[in-house]
Each structure stands twice: as C-alpha cells, then as structure tokens.
MIPARO-938072 format. One record per residue: y, z, x of N, C-alpha, C in turn. Coordinates in pm, whole numbers, plus 50000, padded with zeros to 5 digits. Layout:
BEGIN
YZXYZXYZX
...
// end
This chain:
BEGIN
498815000050086500005000050000501235000050088
502234990650060503484989250139504484999650096
504985006750203505975017150175507355012150216
508335012450130509705007650157510585019250200
511265017550315512175027750367513565025150309
513855031450200515145028950135516315034150217
516095044550295517195049750378517605039350482
516575032850541516875022550641517615010950579
517255007050455517964996050390519424999750365
519595012250322520975016450295521795016550425
521125020550536521845021050664522245006950709
521304997550692521634983750731522754978350645
522784981750517523864977150428525194982950469
525174995750509526435002150554526954995450680
526064992650774526484986150898527084972350869
526474965550774526994952250739528404953250684
528614963150597529944964850538530974968450645
530574977850734531474981850843531794969950932
530754962150963530974950251047531934940550981
531764938650850532654929450779534084934850777
534214948250757535564954150757536224952750894
535424955650999535974954251134536364939751163
535504930551117535814916351138537094912551065
537264918050944538474915050868539714920650938
539554933250988540684939451058541044931451183
539994927451258540234919551380540894906251344
540394900151236540964887251195542434888851155
542704899451079544094902051037544964904751160
544414912951253545174916251374545444903851457
544404895451472544594883251549545614874051483
545504873051349546464864551278547884869951295
548044883351283549374889451300549884887251441
548954888951539549354887251678549794872951706
549024863551648549374849351667550734846451604
550924852051482552224849951417553354856451494
553094868751545554104875551626554404867751752
553354862751815553554854851937554354842251907
554024836051793554754823851755556214827051726
556444838251657557824842251627558584845351756
557894852851846558514856251975558824843652054
557874834252052558094821652122559274814052063
559334814051929560454807051864561794813451899
561814827051895563054834151929563434831652074
562444832352163562704829952305563184815652328
562534806552257562914792552270564354790252225
564724796452111566104794852064567094801852158
566684813452211567554820452305567794811952430
566724805552477566834796852595567804785452567
567634778852452568504767552421569874771952372
569964784552329571284790152297572154790352423
571534794652535572264794452662572594780252704
571654771252680571914757252714573094751752633
573184755752506574294751152421575624756352473
575644769052518576884774552576577264766852701
576264764052785576544756552908577124742852878
576594736352775577104723052740578544723852687
578814734152605580184735752555581134738352671
580704746352768581544748852884581684736452971
580644728052971580754715353041581864706852980
581974707152847583064700052782584424705352825
584534718652837585784724652884586094719953026
585054719653111585254715253249585734700753255
585164692353170585584678353166587064677353126
587464685653030588854685452985589784690553095
589384701453162590204706853270590344696753383
589264689853414589314679653519590324668853483
590264664053359591174653453317592634658253319
592864670453270594224675853271594764676553413
593964681453506594464683253642594514670253720
593694660453681593874647153738595224641553696
595594644153573596874639553521598044646453592
597824659153632598854666253708599034659853845
597894657053911597954651554045598454637154046
598214629953938598594615853932599054612553791
600344611253772600874608853638600434595353581
599894586753667599404573853620597954574653570
597354586153577595974587953530595884584553382
594904576553345594824571053209593744577353121
593134588353163592094594853085590954585053050
590334578653149589264569053119588104575653046
587604568752942586494573952862586944582552747
588214586452744588744594852638589444586152534
589504591352413590294585052307591594592752293
592704585652302594024591952290594474590852145
594804602152086595254602751947596624609551944
597674601451953599014607251958599204615052087
599494627952075599684636352193598404643652232
597274640252167596004646952194595004637152253
593864642452297592784634152351591454640452316
590434631952293589114637352265588034628252321
586844634052335585724626552393584414632852348
583334624752342582024629652300580944624152393
579954632752421578784628852499577554630752411
576764620352392575584621052305574334617352384
573174619952321571904615952382571544623652506
572004636152515571634644452629570184649252610
569324646252704567904649752694567644662852765
567044672152691566664685052748565144685752756
564574696852794563124698252806562494700452669
561174698952662560374701652542560854693752421
561344681652446561734672852337563074676152273
563804686052325565114689552269566164679552315
567114676952227568234667952259569544675152227
570624669652281571904676452262573054666452266
574184670952215575434663652228576554674052237
577684669852293578844678752295580114670452290
581134676452234582404669652218583534679352249
584654674052291585774682452332587084676152287
588024684452247589324680052196590404687352275
591364679952326592464685652404593764683552327
594424694552295595724693652229596824692352333
597734682852309598894680952397598414678352539
597774666752558597154663852686598124659552796
599404657752764600354652952863600654663752966
600454660653093600764670253200602254671653220
603054662353167604504663253183605054675453112
604334680053009604754692052937603984703852994
604714713753046604054725053112603584735653014
603784733152883603364743152785601864745252791
601414756352737599994759452736599214748652663
598024745652711597154735752649596004742952578
595604737352464594464742752390593314732852397
592134737852430590924729552438589884735652345
589304727152259588184731252174586974722952215
585864729752246584654722652285583504727352195
582724717752147581604720952058580344713952108
579244721352112577964715352151576944717352039
575964708652034574864709851936573554706452005
572574715651994571244713552049570254712851934
569484701851930568444700051829567094702051897
566344711951848565074715351911564004705151877
563084702951970562024693351949560764699751894
560114693351794558844697951743558914710051652
560074715451628560204727151542561264724151436
560894725751313561814722751204562744734651181
563704736351271564674747251258566084741551265
567054749651225568444745351227568894742851371
569744732851392570254730551528571124742351573
571334743351702572154754051760573534748351791
574554754151731575944749951755576684760851831
577464756751930578334765952003579734759952009
580714768751982582114764651983582864773452083
583654767352166584464774752262585914769952253
586814779452251588244776252253588864782852375
589594775052453590294780752568591754776652563
592574785452619593994782452641594194782152791
594834771652839595084770752982596574768553007
597024773953116598424773053153598554767653295
599714762053323600004758053460599994770653547
599364769653660599424780853752600794781153818
601244792853846602534794453913602374804954022
602924802054138602904812054245603704824254205
604534822654103605434833454064605214837653919
603944839153883603594842953746603784857753719
604044865653826604284880053811605454883953900
605914896253883607094900653956606824903754102
606044914054129605664918054264604154917154276
603644908954367602204906554377601784907654524
600704914954548600224916954685598724915454693
598254911054809596824911154836596344925254866
597184932654939596774945754985597384956854899
598624960454922599184971954852600634969654814
601064976854712602464977354671602864991954667
603884995454746604275009354760605755010954727
606055019854631607445023254598607775036654663
608725036154755609085048454826610375054854776
611125047954692612375053554641612135062554520
613175069754481613065078754366613585072554237
614355061854247614955056154127614745041054117
613735035854186613455021554176612995018154034
613395006353986613085002253849612584987953848
611614985253764611104971653742611214968353594
611864957053562611884951953425611924936653432
612374929853327612364915253329613434909753236
613624896653247614424888953152614014874453167
614434865953080614084851753086615354843653102
615524837553220616744829853246616744816253177
615564811753131615464798453069614474798952952
614814805852844613844807952735613424795052664
614244784652667613844772152600613194762252696
612964766652822612314758152922612994744552932
614314744852936615094732552939616204734153042
616074727053153617064728453259618424722653220
618464715153111619744709353069620654719753003
620074730652958620864741152895621234751752999
622304758852972622804768653067621804780053083
621624784453208620734795753236621374808653186
620534818153152621004831053103620954841153216
622084846953257622064856853363621464870053315
620984877953409620434890953373621554900353330
621284908053226622184918753183621354928553101
621914940053075621194950152996620934945152854
621744935552808621584930452672620404920952656
619884915352766618774905652757617534910552831
617534922652878616394927352955615194930252864
614004928652921612744930852851611894940752929
610974947052860610034955852929608744948252960
608924936953029607804928253065607744925953216
608304935253292608154934453436606694936053474
606324931553594604904932153630604744933853780
603814942653817603434944453957601904944153962
601364938154066599914937054073599404935454214
598254941754242597564940254370596104937254341
595534927754416594114924554394593204934254469
593784943454545592974953054621592244962554526
591034966454567590254976054490590444990254542
591264991954644591435004954708592255014354622
591975027254636592805037454572594205036754633
595225037154547596595036254596597065022054621
596305012154573596724998254592598094995754531
598365002054417599695001854357600155016354345
601055020254435601575033954435602965033954374
603005036354243604285036154171605125048254209
604455059354233605135071954267606195075054162
607475075754201608515079554104609335067754055
608815055754071609505043754019609245042353870
610105034753804609965031953661609525017453644
608295015553602607765001953578607814999553428
608834992553384608944989253243608244975853220
606944976753199606144964653185604704967753214
604134960953314602704961553339602414964153487
601294970753511600814972853648599314970153649
598854963553755597454959653761596934960453904
595644963153917594984963454046593634956554034
592974955154148591634949454147590544959754124
590914972654113589884982854094590404996154046
591055003654136591495017354104592775017254021
592975028053945594195029453866595415031053956
596585026453913597815028853989598095043853999
598855047554102599255061554121600665063454069
600855072753978602165075253917602555089653943
603805091753992604295105054019604855111753895
605305124053911605795131953797607055126153735
607825118453814609045112453761608895097353741
607705092153765607475077853748606895074753612
606725061753582606165057753454605745043153459
604795039653374604385025853350604265024053200
605035014853144604945012653001606205006152947
606345005752816607534999852754608745009052771
609905003752736611095012152737610835024752653
611295036052701611105048552629609895056452674
609095050852767607945058352818608425070652894
607775081852871608185094452932607825095753079
608415105753143608145108453283606665111553306
606125105953414604745108753450603715102253362
604125093153273603215087053176602805073053222
601525070153208600985056853235600365051653107
601055042753038600565037152913599375028052945
598185032152904596975024752943596895010952881
597675008352776597704994752721598494985352811
599204990952909599984982953003599384983053143
598154987553156597504988753286596144981953280
595784974553384594404969553392593934970053536
592624970253553592034971553685591104959953719
591384948253661590604936253696591544924753731
592614928053799593654918253832593154908653939
593414895853920593114885754020594334876854038
594454871054155595544861754184595114853154301
595684841354310595404832254421596534833354523
596144833954650597114834454758596904822254848
597094810654789596874798154861597914796554971
597494791655088598474789155194599434778055152
600604778155212601624768355177602174762255305
602534749655299603134742755414604414735855368
605244732555463606464725155430606084711455376
606864706155282606554692855227606454682355337
605494673455320605314662655416606454652655404
606754645955513607804635755512608644636255638
609614627655646610534627155760611654637155739
612074643555848613134653555843614264649655938
615494652455897616614651455990616484662956089
616764660256217616624670556321617964677556341
617994690756313619244698156332619594699056480
618574700056565618844700356708618874714156769
618084723556718618034736756779618174747856677
618794758956722618944770856640620234769956559
620164773756432621374774856350621974788656378
623044789056457623594801956499625114802456491
625704793456415627144793356399627474790756253
628734792156216629114788756079628734774356052
627954772255950627424758855924627294756355776
627454743855736627214739355599626144728655601
625154730055515624094720155501624054715255357
623844702255340623584692155443624874687655512
624714683155638625834677255711625934662455675
627004656355716627184642055687626104633755752
625544638755864624514631155936623114633455880
622974642855787621674645655727621454636355608
620704625855632620534615655528619084614055483
618164620955549616744619755512616494626955381
615924619855287615724625355152614234626355119
613894636055036612524637654990612194627554882
610914626854848610444617854743609604625654643
609254619154532608424625554431609124637654373
608424648954371609014660854313610144666454400
610264661354524611354665654612612484655454619
612474646054529613554636154524614874643454502
615894639254576617204645454564617424656654664
616404660654738616534671054840616774664854977
617694670655053617884667255194616844675055274
616104668155360615044674355438615514675955582
615594688555628616184691555759615234700755835
615084697855965614234706056051615094712656158
614874725756178615594733156283614644742956348
615064748356462614244758356531614174771156449
615324776856413615384789556341616804791756292
617004802656218618344807056175618604820456243
619624821056325619944833256400621454835456390
621854843556293623274845256263623714859656285
624894861056345625534874056362627014872156336
627454877656223628844875956180629164861256152
628144853856114628314839656081627664837155944
627964825455888627434822155755626874807955752
625744806655688625154793555659625364790855511
626044779955480626374776655341625584764355297
624934765255182624154754255126624954748155013
625284735455026626174728954929625454718854840
624174716354866623424706554787621964711154785
621064702354748619644705654749619104703454890
618534714054949618104713455089616704719455104
615834712355177614564717755224614724719755374
614564732255419614784735655559613464740255620
612954732455717611714736055786612064742055921
611634754555945611924761656068610674761856155
610804757256279609624754956364609294766456457
610194775956475609934787256565608894796356499
607744797956563606654805856503606774820756532
607754824556613607974838756642609014844756548
610184838656540611254843456453611834831556377
611744832056247612304821356165613744824356125
613994836656079615334840356032615674854156086
616884855356140617394868356184618864869156145
619134876456038620504878655993620864893056024
621794895156113622214908656145623724909856133
624234921256178625684922856175626194927756042
627454923956011628114929355893627944920255772
628734922855670628604915355544629024900755557
629644897155669630004883055689628814874755734
627704881455767626484874455806625654871955682
625494859255647624824856455520624374841955511
623494839755418623144826255372623684825055231
624614815955211625274814355081624824801355017
624204802454901623784790654824624804788654713
625564777954725626634775554627626074773154487
626914775354389626524772554251626144757854237
624994755254181624514741554166623654736754281
623684743754394622874739954509621504746554499
620564741954583619224747654587618734747554730
617954757954766617454759254903615984762954901
615194755854983613804759455010613654760855161
613184772555207613004775255349611524777455377
610994770655480609594772055520609544776155667
608844786855696608724791355834607564800755853
607004800755976605864809356008606274821656086
607544822456129608004833756207608514845056119
608854856256183609384867656110610724864156047
611014870755935612264868355864612964881755840
614144883155898614934895355881616254891555816
616414896055692617604892355615618344905055579
619364908355658620194920055631621654915555630
622544924355669623954920655666624384917355525
625054905955510625454901555376624294896155297
623164893455367621954889055298622064875155239
621514873655121621484860855051622494861354938
623394851854936624374850754827624034838154748
623164839754651622704828354571623584826854448
624704819854465625594816954353626704826954333
626574838854387627624848754368627154862554408
628074872054402627794885554450627544895454336
627484890554210627214899654099626244892954002
625704900853911624674895853819625164884553731
626424885053694626944874853603627104861153664
627254860453797627494847553862626314842653944
625294850953962624154847154047623414835253989
623004826154078622144815154036620784820453996
620004812153928618614815753898617854817954029
616914826954030616134829554153615494816954210
615074807654124614364795954172615254787054257
616564789254255617484781254337617424785154484
616734796154516616674800754654615244805354684
614514797354760613084799654780612764801254928
611954811454959611514813755097609984813755100
609414805555190607964804455201607524808255341
606644818055349606034821755477604784813555498
604754805655602603654796255622602604801155720
602764813355773601754818655865600474821455788
599324818155848598064819555776597084829255841
597244831955970596284840656039597014850456129
596254860256178596814869656274597594880856209
598444887256288599274898156239600174892956128
600274900356017601114895455906602544892455950
603084882355892604474878155914605404889055861
606294894155945607194904955907608394899255832
608574903755708609694898955626610454911055575
611714912055616612554923355576613764918255500
613994924055384615144920455301615904933155271
617184933555309617974945655286619344942555232
619994952755183621334951255131621524958955003
622774959854962623094967554842623744958954735
623684946054749624304937154652623314931554553
623414918554530622534911454436621734901054514
620434902254512619554892254573618814885154462
619064872054448618374863854348617594853254422
616284854954432615474845954513614004847654478
613164839054536611724840854531611194840154673
610164848054699609524848254831608034846754809
607424837354883605974835454877605464835355020
604784846055059604274847455195602904854155189
601844846755165600524852855146600014860555267
600544857655386600184865455504601424872555558
602244877555467603474884255505603474898855465
604104906955549604324921055517605784922355476
606034924255347607374923555290607924937555265
609144939655311609814952355290611174949655225
611394955555107612654954155036613374967555046
614544967455109615254979755138616684978755088
617084987655003618464987554955618574994254820
619784993854767620065000254639620654990554538
620474977654562621074967854473620094962154374
620504950954312619664943854215618904932854286
617604932354263616734922054321616114914354206
616394901354201615934892954091614944882654141
613944879254061613024868654096611584872754097
610834868454201609404871354215609084871454363
608214880954405607924882754547606424884554565
605824875954648604384875754669604124877054819
603264886554858603004888754999601664895555018
601284897355145600064904855175600224919355133
601364925355166601674938855122603174940055100
603564948655009604974950154971605334964854971
606464968055034607014981555031608434980854980
608714988754876610064989454821610655002754863
611685002154947612345014154999613725015054935
614135026854902615435028354839615295028154688
616385024454622616445025154476616735011554414
616035001454463616264987854414615954986754265
616764978754198616534975554057615954961554053
614644960654028613964947754035613834941753896
614244928953883614224921953755613404909053772
612244908653711611414896653716611954886253619
612064873853667612514862853581611294856153518
611114858153389609954852853318609874837653322
611024830953341611024816353349610214811253467
609984819653568609224815453685607764812853652
607294817753538605914815153498605654800553473
606704792553452606544778153430606844770153555
607124776953667607514769753788606314763253854
606504751153903605454744353979605044731553912
605824721053928605564708553858604214702453890
603694704654013602414698554049601304708754063
601484720454007600414730554010599384727453902
598114730353928597074727153829597064736853712
596364732853608596124741753494594904750353524
594944762753476593794771653485593644778953354
592424783553325592144790053197592764803953195
593504806753089594094820053073593414827952961
592864820952860592154827652751590894819652719
589754826452710588464820252675587914827652555
587504820252452586994826752332585904818052270
584774824452235583744817352160584034819052012
584024807951939584274808251795582944810151724
582744822051670581444825451612581474826651460
582654828051402582734829951257583184817251188
582874816451059583304804850980584824804050976
585474815550972586944815550969587524809751097
586954813651212587424808051339587214793051345
586064788751295585734774551305586424765851200
587134772251107587814764651002589304763451026
589794768351142591214766751172591544752051193
592804748951183593254735051197592824729351330
593004737351436592644732451570591154729851580
590354739351531588894737951545588364726451461
588954724151344588464713351257588614699651322
589554698551416589764685751483588514681351560
587694691051597586494687851673585484680451587
585674680351455584744673851364585114659251333
585884653051423586294639351395585064630551370
// end
C-alpha cells in the first residue's frame, strides 16, 4: 500500500510559492533598477548636453565680441557672414553635429553694432540642442551680456599693489564733465553743486591693507582683489552722509580686477626738439610741423630728451604729443610757483616717458588755477612707459588745482599736497599724502577711441519673463 507524505507535499508547495515571490521581487527590483538607470542616464545625458548648450551660447557671444572688436580695430570691417538690420547685426549657425546623434544650432543678435558709438552694447545669444534617439524636449540656453569699451581710466585711483591714504582729511568723490558724451557741448567744471558720491579706488592685490583708507573719506566705492579695505575711526566708505569709521558693504567688493597693459608712445615721425627742454618754451614751435594720423590727427608730434625746469615754464598752445627719450629722468619741475607746465585753454598734451617724473613747484596748470577754469583732465595726459625693473618714480605735489590723468602701470605714484586733484590715476602703487581733495571725472569711463569692448555684465535668461523682453525676442527672427 502506497503511503503519501502530505507534509512533504505541503513543504514543496511552500517552497514553490516562496520561490515565485522571490522571483517576482527580483523581477520588480530589476525592472525598477533598469528604469532608475535609464532615468539617471537620461538626466546625465541632458546635464551633459545642458553644458554643451551653454558653451554654444557663449560661443555666439564670443563671435559677437570678435566682430565688435574687429570693427574697433578697423572701421572698414564689414561684418562678413552677418546680416545688418539698421543699427543691429545678427547671425545664425546651424547643423552643428554633437556626439550620440545630437545636433545643435545657435544664433546671436548684437544691438547697436557700430563701434563708432562708445555706448554699451547688448548681445543676446541663444543655443538649441536636440538630443538624438530620445524623444525629449530640446535644450535651449539664452545668454545676455552687456559690454563696454575698456578705458584705462574707468576708475579714480587704481593700483596693482597698494593704495595708501596718509592724510587726515583726504576726500574722494566724483563728477561728470561730459554727461552727454558730446565734445561739441561745453564741459562741466567740478563744483559742490555737481559732485557725486561715485568716486572709486581699487587695488587688484589680495594682500591685507591693499587699500588703506585710514582717515580719508571715500564717497563712492572701494575694491580689492581679496582682503577688505582698512578704515580708521575718522574714515569712511560709502555715499554722502556715511558716518565716521563706517564701511558701507554695498560699496565694497573684494573681487576687483583691472588690466595694466603696457603703453608706448604713438608710432610715427616726430619733430626733434634737440635736447632737454629747460627754458621758457611754447610748444608747438613754428618749426614743429610733423603731425599725427588716425586718432592722433591734429596733434603735433615732438621728441625731446626730457623736461627739466627751474623757475621756467613750458606752455602748450595746441594739441601736442611729447615723447621723452631719457630713461632715467623724464620730468623734473622744481623751484617756485613760476616752474610749471601750462596747458592753455583749448590745447591738449600727451606725455610719454620711461624715466622718473617729479612735478612740483607750480605743477601742472591745465587751463587755469581754479576749479572753474580748469580744463577737463583728459586734456593733460601723462604715460609712464617703463615696463620692468624698479618702479618708475612719479611725484606730484602742490596746493593748487591739478586736472590730469596719469597711467603708469610700473610706476610708484605719490600725490602730495592740500589742493584739488581731478581726473584718474593708475599706477603700480599709490600714496596720497596730505589732505588732497580727489575728484574722479566719470566722463573718463568713455575715453579710448580704439580700446576694445569687454563684458561688463553676464546673465543667463532662465525665465519666460526674461526671454520675452523686446531685446530677447529679437533672437527669434
């Protein structure tokens, strides 16, 4: 008789059920894992091409910047490959092949593409990446940038190394001598009625104390490459009305950058002065007939050894470019108030030299001896051309009105006195001694007819509102 083991049958049935449940769990887990892996792959894939889309949009910006700056370097540049629409320009690149079957296109629109106008330019760039083999929405990236002409004098006091205020009552503020950016209209002299709290001092150094305000009053902005400026108990940084010892953090930044490109005297033929300028002299002389070309058209170009005056005066009566060849001493003004360089009203002076510059005595008389009669700072320009070795020593002193600009990237600049100093000053390091009242001329931000454009504001347009502005919609031509 056959005996059936019912317990064994039940056990085999239980094992079968458990096996089926485990198989189902494994199948579900594998399916979930595969789906998760696919989702992760899709997300990673889109993230990868998201970066590619940004790169393509930035490529459009680069193409626009290249065209703008080609136009600056050569006014005959015709924007080849671009479509000109009135005062704007646009261009599109299609059929860009990426990996894994993805394709892309990008387009860019430049508002006010004429380099003759120094106003800020707006560039909108849009890219689109279409993924291959995956039915997903394309990736769009929009970038808007604002670019401005670079200017050696975009700020008031600028140094590579340090800016030190040693006086107790030194002040920095600003005004705009040419608010309509039109040389045909009369310039506005500095006065308390037109002053602004937009003065600026900056050092690219990351060192502590790179900008030592101490007890000076900076009515405007201060910036460094790293550490915060140092402010004393009687000093301040901020808008008008800022209290003693206060540093308004909305007027301070620690990521300041600036370019200190070397500069040389303009190329071309020069009239030879024949040695040192060391007597009462007026330039140009009747024998100085060599003229500049291009952006220097209308300037008399004169070469001399140096300027060495004692109780004498050099008077500038027209537009003059003066190249000084002595690499030890370029300018030495000593003696009393009769020792000076006088730039007449309507005249302009550009001085280039690699030697030390000592300007004391009567100093620089650019248009007059008071704020109401002084010429614009841009009418009197000093360029330090030394590039290596011990910094070029530049000393400016006096108690009157100095209206000028100084650009000496390898210069050690010292401003000493109790008068008004107008313009912009750029050097390796700057020390302000005494109680100078420094007034930055905001019009200098537009100076430099052949300077390139650089990006001042970069923004990705991520919202529908941003992408629906008048400027952005132009990209949808």
